[in-house]
C-alpha positions, 0 to 999 in steps of 0.5 A: 536479347539486345541489352546481352549482346550489348554487354558482350561487346562491352566485355570484349572491348574491355578485354581487349584494352586490358590486353594492350595495357598488358604491354605485351605487343611492340610499342609499350615498353615496360621492362628490359632485360640484358644478357653479357658474355663476359662482364659489364665491368670490362671498361670496354663492350660490356660496360657500354651495354651496362650503361646503354641499359641504365640510361634506358632505365631513366629514360624509359622509367622502367625496371632493368635486369641483367645477367653476366657470364650467360654464354651456354644456350640453357643459362640464356634460355633459363634467364630469358624465363626469369625475365619473362616472369618480371615482365620484360618485353624487351631483351638484349643479348650484348654479342653476336653469339645471342642471334642463334639462340634467339631465333630458336627460342623467340617463338616460345616467347612471342611477348619478347623482343630479342635483340642482338649484334652482329647475327642474322635476325630471322624471327619476327620478334628479333632484331640484329644491330651491326656497327658499320665499322668500315668507315671508323677503321679508315679514319683509324688507318689514315691516323696510324699511317700518318703517325708511323715513323717506321713505315709499318703499322699492325692490326690485331683482330678477333675476326677476319669479317670485321668490316673496320679491319678492312677500313683501316687497311684501306685508310692507311694505304690511302694516307701513305701509299706504300706502308706495310699492315700487318694483320693478325687474328686471335678468333676470340674477342677476349683471348688476351694471351693470344693477343699479346703474342699477335702483338709481339709477332707485328712489333717484330715485323716493325710496327710502331702503330697497332690497332687492337680490334678486339674488345676483351684484350685492347686495354692489355695490348695498349698497356703492352705498347705503352710499356715498349713506347709505342702507339695504339689506335683505340677500339670500341671505346675512347681509350685516351685515359690509358694514356694520350702519349700512347693512344693517338685516337680511338674508333669509338662505337657508342653501344650505349647510345644505341640501346637508348634509340633501340629502346626508344624506337621499340616504345614507339612501335618502331623497331622492325625485325631483321638485320640494322646497320648503324654508323656516323650518321646515326650518332653512334660511331665517332673518332674518340679524343686525339693525342696532343701527338697529333698535330692540329692540322691533321686533327683538323683534316680528319675531322673535316672528312668525317663531317664530309662522310656523314653528310655524303656517305663519301670517304676521303677516297671517293668511295662509299663505305662497304 
């Protein structure tokens, strides 16, 4: 009887070890999946997610998969089922549109941890990531106001909840108290035609520097500004390659680096559920390259302000980022 009991204990222990080796629990990264609403070839937001995925593949030695044009709940759910069959246990939804559907389906796929952006993660195996955009907007606004000759600048934003928009306005007002800032919204990250309409409006009001704070249309807006001999503050990626005579600097969100951070935390069993925020201090937000049009002394001033913010959390106006 005792031998049988010992045998049963060994069997249970072996099954337990086998279960751990399947990697269905947080802390053992198997394979990684990515869902993007548009394409990984947009040169901005989608491309950053794809680069992050490839870096995870290299660093963690896992297989990675991605699917484009994932916008409907049905297509997302089907993609997750396919990923599950490929032993994916970490899925990134590259945008805010994935948070709700991930909350909905997460209980049916408990072996997967779901990660989205700018949403509200409610379940045990869901996490939402948020870039704290206020500070980067503040430094972008300072630069725009410094360079403006018309004393009027503009913002073409997607949504009014974007913290970088308020930061941009506050930074501009800190640099030049009486500068005018016109803010227009598209209610869409990707609507190029509407963004260009909004651009016409702010230029008509006299803006000579514009912040296109929407990842799907900012290249089109910058190209139009270039044609008109006006100036831009780049958004999401370092857009100096679009022309340093046009792009004064950029407010950069390193989504690719953030993917690495998340995958590393997951592999160590340290990725919590819920909503997480990231800023300059985490190494995933920075200012881009400055145009030669911005004098060295002002560049140095901004860099000193950024360093002070990283060290203390305090912005040039003496306040903490909102």
